[in-house]
matplotlib code that plots the C-alpha trace (Angstrom):
import matplotlib.pyplot as plt

x = [0.0, 1.2, 1.5, 1.4, 1.9, 0.4, -0.4, -4.0, -4.1, -2.9, -4.0, -0.4, 1.0, 4.3, 4.8, 6.5, 6.3, 5.5, 4.3, 3.5, 0.8, 0.1, -0.6, 2.2, 2.4, 4.3, 6.5, 8.0, 10.5, 10.6, 10.2, 7.8, 6.7, 5.6, 5.7, 7.8, 8.0, 6.5, 9.0, 8.3, 10.5, 11.3, 12.7, 13.9, 11.4, 11.5, 8.0, 8.7, 9.9, 7.6, 10.3, 12.3, 15.9, 17.6, 17.5, 14.9, 15.8, 14.3, 12.7, 10.9, 9.9, 6.7, 4.3, 0.6, -0.7, -3.4, -1.8, -3.9, -5.4, -7.5, -9.2, -6.8, -7.3, -3.7, -4.0, -1.0, -0.7, 1.5, 1.0, 3.1, 2.2, 3.1, 5.6, 7.7, 6.3, 5.8, 3.6, 3.2, 1.9, 3.7, 2.1, 2.8, 6.0, 4.1, 1.3, -1.3, -4.7, -7.3, -10.5, -12.8, -16.2, -18.7, -22.1, -25.4, -25.0, -21.8, -19.5, -16.4, -16.5, -12.9, -10.4, -10.9, -7.2, -4.0, -2.9, -1.7, -1.5, -5.0, -8.2, -11.5, -13.3, -16.1, -18.1, -19.4, -23.2, -23.2, -21.3, -18.5, -15.6, -14.0, -12.4, -10.0, -6.9, -3.6, 0.0, 3.0, 4.6, 4.0, 5.8, 4.3, 1.4, -2.0, -3.3, -6.7, -6.9, -9.8, -10.2, -12.3, -14.0, -14.7, -11.1, -9.1, -7.3, -6.2, -5.5, -4.0, -6.4, -4.0, -0.3, 0.2, 2.9, 0.3, -2.2, -5.4, -8.2, -11.9, -13.1, -16.8, -18.6, -20.9, -24.5, -23.9, -20.5, -18.7, -16.5, -14.9, -14.6, -11.8, -10.0, -6.4, -3.7, -1.6, 0.5, -0.9, -4.3, -5.7, -9.4, -12.1, -11.1, -13.0, -11.7, -13.3, -13.3, -11.8, -8.7, -9.2, -8.6, -7.0, -8.1, -10.3, -10.3, -14.0, -13.7, -10.5, -10.1, -7.1, -8.6, -9.6, -11.9, -13.7, -16.0, -19.1, -21.7, -22.5, -26.3, -27.2, -25.6, -26.2, -25.0, -22.1, -22.0, -18.7, -17.4, -15.3, -13.8, -15.1, -17.4, -15.3, -17.1, -20.1, -21.5, -21.8, -23.4, -21.7, -23.9, -22.0, -23.5, -22.4, -19.9, -21.3, -21.0, -23.6, -23.2, -26.1, -26.1, -25.6, -22.6, -23.8, -20.8, -18.6, -15.4, -14.3, -15.9, -19.6, -21.3, -19.9, -20.6, -23.6, -25.7, -29.0, -31.8, -32.7, -35.8, -33.7, -36.1, -33.8, -30.2, -28.3, -25.2, -22.9, -22.8, -21.2, -24.0, -24.2, -20.4, -20.1, -20.6, -24.0, -25.9, -28.9, -31.4, -32.9, -35.1, -33.6, -33.1, -32.1, -34.6, -34.8, -35.9, -33.2, -34.0, -31.6, -30.4, -27.4, -26.9, -23.3, -21.4, -21.4, -19.8, -19.7, -23.3, -24.9, -28.6, -29.9, -31.3, -34.9, -34.3, -35.5, -32.1, -29.4, -25.8, -23.0, -19.9, -20.0, -17.4, -17.3, -16.4, -15.7, -18.7, -20.7, -24.3, -27.7, -30.9, -34.3, -36.1, -39.9, -40.9, -43.0, -43.0, -40.9, -39.5, -39.1, -35.9, -35.5, -32.8, -29.2, -28.1, -24.6, -24.0, -20.2, -17.9, -15.0, -13.4, -13.6, -11.1, -13.6, -10.8, -10.5, -12.9, -14.9, -14.6, -17.2, -19.6, -22.5, -23.0, -25.8, -27.8, -27.2, -26.1, -22.5, -20.5, -16.9, -15.2, -11.8, -10.0, -6.9, -3.8, -4.5, -0.9, 1.6, 1.6, 1.8, 5.3, 5.8, 9.1, 9.8, 13.3, 13.2, 15.6, 18.4, 18.0, 19.0, 22.3, 23.4]
y = [0.0, 3.5, 6.2, 9.9, 13.2, 16.6, 20.0, 20.7, 23.9, 22.3, 19.6, 18.5, 15.3, 13.4, 9.7, 8.6, 4.8, 1.9, -1.4, -0.2, -2.4, -0.4, 3.2, 5.8, 8.6, 11.8, 12.2, 15.4, 16.9, 15.6, 11.8, 9.3, 6.2, 3.1, -0.7, -2.9, -6.7, -6.5, -3.8, -0.2, 2.0, 5.7, 7.7, 11.4, 13.6, 17.2, 18.6, 21.7, 19.8, 16.8, 14.2, 11.8, 12.8, 9.7, 5.9, 4.3, 3.1, 0.1, 1.2, -2.0, -5.5, -7.5, -4.6, -5.4, -4.6, -5.6, -5.3, -3.7, -5.9, -9.1, -8.2, -6.1, -2.3, -1.2, -0.4, -0.6, -0.2, 2.9, 6.6, 9.7, 12.8, 16.4, 16.6, 13.7, 10.7, 7.5, 4.6, 1.1, -2.3, -5.5, -8.8, -12.0, -13.8, -17.1, -18.2, -15.5, -16.7, -19.2, -20.7, -21.6, -23.3, -21.3, -22.5, -20.6, -19.7, -17.8, -20.2, -21.5, -25.2, -25.7, -24.9, -26.1, -26.0, -25.3, -21.6, -20.6, -17.9, -18.2, -16.3, -16.2, -19.3, -20.7, -23.8, -25.9, -26.0, -29.8, -29.1, -31.5, -29.2, -25.9, -23.7, -21.0, -19.0, -20.1, -19.0, -20.7, -17.6, -14.0, -13.0, -15.7, -15.6, -17.1, -20.3, -21.8, -25.0, -27.5, -29.1, -32.3, -31.6, -35.3, -36.6, -33.4, -34.0, -30.8, -30.4, -27.4, -26.4, -23.8, -23.4, -20.2, -17.8, -14.9, -14.4, -16.4, -15.2, -15.3, -18.8, -19.1, -22.4, -23.3, -24.1, -27.8, -27.9, -29.2, -26.1, -23.0, -19.5, -17.3, -14.0, -14.1, -11.5, -13.9, -12.3, -14.6, -12.9, -11.4, -11.9, -14.4, -18.1, -21.3, -24.8, -28.1, -28.7, -32.2, -30.6, -32.3, -30.1, -26.6, -23.2, -21.5, -17.7, -16.8, -13.0, -11.0, -7.9, -5.7, -3.8, -4.9, -7.9, -9.4, -12.4, -12.5, -15.0, -17.6, -17.6, -19.7, -21.5, -18.5, -15.6, -14.4, -11.3, -9.4, -6.0, -3.4, -4.8, -2.8, -0.7, 1.0, 1.4, -0.7, -4.2, -6.0, -9.2, -11.4, -13.4, -16.7, -18.0, -14.9, -13.6, -10.0, -7.8, -5.3, -2.8, -2.9, 0.9, 1.0, 3.3, 6.6, 8.5, 8.7, 7.9, 5.7, 2.5, 3.0, -0.4, -3.9, -7.2, -8.1, -11.3, -12.3, -13.7, -17.3, -16.4, -13.9, -11.0, -9.0, -7.9, -7.2, -5.1, -2.6, 1.0, 4.2, 6.5, 8.1, 8.4, 5.1, 1.6, 0.2, -2.9, -2.2, -4.3, -3.4, -5.1, -7.3, -6.0, -2.9, 0.0, 3.2, 1.1, 1.1, -0.6, 0.0, -3.1, -1.9, 1.4, 1.1, 0.0, -3.3, -5.5, -9.1, -10.1, -13.6, -14.7, -17.8, -20.5, -19.7, -16.0, -15.2, -14.1, -11.8, -12.0, -9.4, -8.2, -5.0, -2.5, -1.0, -4.1, -7.0, -8.9, -11.4, -10.0, -11.4, -9.7, -11.4, -10.9, -10.8, -11.8, -9.3, -6.7, -5.0, -7.3, -6.2, -6.2, -6.7, -5.1, -6.4, -8.9, -10.3, -13.9, -14.0, -11.5, -12.1, -9.9, -11.2, -10.2, -8.3, -6.7, -9.9, -10.9, -13.3, -13.5, -16.2, -18.8, -20.8, -24.6, -25.8, -27.0, -23.5, -24.9, -23.6, -20.8, -21.0, -17.7, -16.2, -14.8, -12.7, -12.2, -9.5, -8.2, -7.3, -4.2, -0.9, 0.6, 4.3, 5.9, 9.2, 9.8, 7.9, 10.2, 8.8, 5.5, 7.2, 8.2, 4.7]
z = [0.0, -0.8, 1.9, 0.9, 2.8, 1.9, 3.3, 4.5, 2.4, -0.8, -3.1, -3.8, -2.2, -2.0, -2.0, 1.3, 1.3, -1.0, 0.3, 3.8, 5.4, 8.6, 9.5, 9.9, 12.5, 13.2, 16.4, 17.6, 17.0, 13.4, 12.9, 11.3, 13.2, 11.4, 11.6, 9.4, 9.8, 13.3, 14.5, 15.4, 13.2, 13.5, 10.6, 10.5, 8.6, 7.4, 8.0, 5.8, 2.8, 3.5, 3.0, 5.0, 5.7, 7.0, 7.5, 9.8, 13.2, 15.1, 18.4, 19.5, 18.3, 18.3, 17.9, 18.0, 14.5, 11.9, 8.5, 5.7, 3.1, 3.1, 6.3, 8.2, 8.5, 8.9, 12.6, 14.8, 18.6, 18.9, 19.5, 19.9, 22.0, 21.1, 24.0, 22.7, 24.6, 22.6, 23.8, 22.2, 22.9, 22.0, 20.9, 22.7, 21.6, 21.7, 19.3, 19.9, 18.8, 20.1, 18.7, 21.6, 21.8, 23.8, 24.9, 24.7, 28.3, 27.5, 29.2, 27.5, 26.7, 25.5, 22.8, 19.2, 18.5, 20.4, 20.3, 16.8, 14.2, 12.7, 12.1, 10.1, 11.4, 9.2, 10.1, 7.2, 6.9, 7.6, 10.9, 10.2, 9.3, 10.1, 7.4, 8.6, 7.7, 9.3, 9.1, 10.6, 12.2, 12.9, 9.7, 7.5, 5.1, 5.5, 3.8, 4.1, 6.2, 6.8, 10.2, 10.5, 13.8, 14.7, 14.1, 14.6, 11.3, 9.6, 5.9, 4.1, 1.3, -0.2, -0.3, -2.4, -0.9, -1.0, 1.8, 1.4, 3.8, 4.7, 3.7, 3.1, 2.6, -0.3, 0.8, 0.3, 2.1, -0.9, -1.7, -0.2, -1.6, -0.2, -1.0, -2.2, -3.0, -5.1, -7.8, -10.6, -10.1, -6.9, -6.2, -5.2, -5.5, -5.3, -4.4, -3.5, 0.2, -0.2, -1.8, -5.1, -8.1, -8.4, -7.2, -9.6, -10.0, -9.8, -9.8, -10.3, -8.1, -7.2, -4.3, -0.7, -1.0, 2.0, 1.5, 3.7, 2.7, 0.0, 0.5, -2.6, -5.5, -7.7, -5.5, -3.3, -1.0, -0.5, 0.6, -1.3, -4.6, -7.6, -5.4, -2.7, 0.6, -0.4, -0.2, -3.5, -4.7, -7.3, -9.7, -10.0, -13.2, -15.2, -12.7, -12.8, -9.7, -8.6, -5.8, -3.3, -2.9, 0.9, 1.0, 2.6, 1.4, -1.7, 0.3, 3.2, 4.4, 4.3, 4.5, 5.3, 7.1, 4.9, 5.4, 4.0, 6.3, 5.8, 3.8, 1.7, 2.4, 4.7, 4.7, 7.9, 7.6, 9.4, 8.4, 9.6, 8.2, 11.7, 12.2, 14.1, 12.7, 13.8, 12.7, 10.5, 8.6, 5.2, 2.7, 0.0, -2.6, -0.5, -0.3, 1.7, 4.7, 7.4, 10.7, 13.6, 15.5, 17.6, 19.4, 20.8, 17.7, 15.9, 13.2, 12.0, 11.6, 11.6, 11.3, 13.2, 10.9, 11.7, 11.3, 14.8, 16.1, 14.9, 16.2, 16.0, 17.8, 19.9, 18.8, 22.3, 24.2, 21.7, 23.3, 21.2, 21.2, 20.3, 19.4, 19.2, 15.9, 15.7, 12.1, 10.3, 7.6, 8.9, 11.5, 15.1, 17.2, 20.9, 23.0, 22.5, 25.1, 25.8, 24.8, 25.5, 27.1, 24.7, 23.6, 20.0, 17.3, 15.1, 13.1, 11.1, 8.3, 10.5, 14.3, 15.1, 13.7, 15.0, 14.8, 12.5, 15.5, 17.1, 20.5, 20.4, 19.1, 17.7, 18.6, 17.8, 20.8, 20.0, 22.1, 24.6, 24.3, 27.0, 29.1, 27.3, 27.2, 27.5, 26.2, 27.9, 26.4, 23.2, 21.3, 23.5, 21.7, 18.4, 19.8, 20.7]

ax = plt.figure().add_subplot(projection="3d")
ax.plot(x, y, z, "-o")
ax.set_aspect("equal")
plt.show()
């Protein structure tokens, strides 16, 4: 990803970095902060000429970050104050993620896998398998894996050196769609869940592409792609993409996390139309109807099989929430209630799933990180 700098009173801009996967920040008295390969770097910067003036210096390792692309938003856990203080949070040096079974009562039942570098859990509609994205180390790339829940046998579905993320099951549990940034052609790929055959490029795309739901054999719902800041539906027979028109603005992330109700009459999604992401429901195809579901922030939506419950993750707390749905035209929504305290890792593409019998949840719990470190005299590090 490219990073630019520009003056607020000018339309001009200068290219600072190529290939940067996290945010950058300014630190007094004239430095840029950014993350590279998990390390917090600091580089001299001339704010008048808007250009770097020296080589970067490594301040700290193992910085907590969510790299941009394929589900990460480029966020990194560091900050600099105007008086020269820098604070950062480091990630655990051990494998930082857990998949955990949680009951309807909100109590943890047990781990699905040992701790590892993985995310984006998706349970097959037949309830027999788990698809997820796994990498072997903090600096590795993600591949799609399939776990047989009964036997515990795990099989790698993809082995491309690029990141493969966000697996979504076909309605009959025979195939998986996923997003890939591979150099031979980034986009949406399909592969048989038994591993037989090659990966088929279903829809090429160069921008951020987040798969959400494969509601029928003929359609697929995703975010971004050809229509920045909006949800889109891909017609699989002719492979044509149509924006759903839920983006409230012409820039930024407007609508995401879209899922159709079991009867295909209602679409639940997240939108920042009010300045904060909340969960809404509209008709399908979308209309001017917008029913509010959450009031304290929400993302990552799921419907129950009977359409009488809607699940999402609270942005304020990371809790897994549930809302009762009263069928009707329009449907009614009860007050949100907590199912599980979490916090869930909602900065990934998918942070939880529900078993077909709806008796258990599979949740993704991230590493909480170590204590926050505050550097009061960090320029002294540059003199060593």
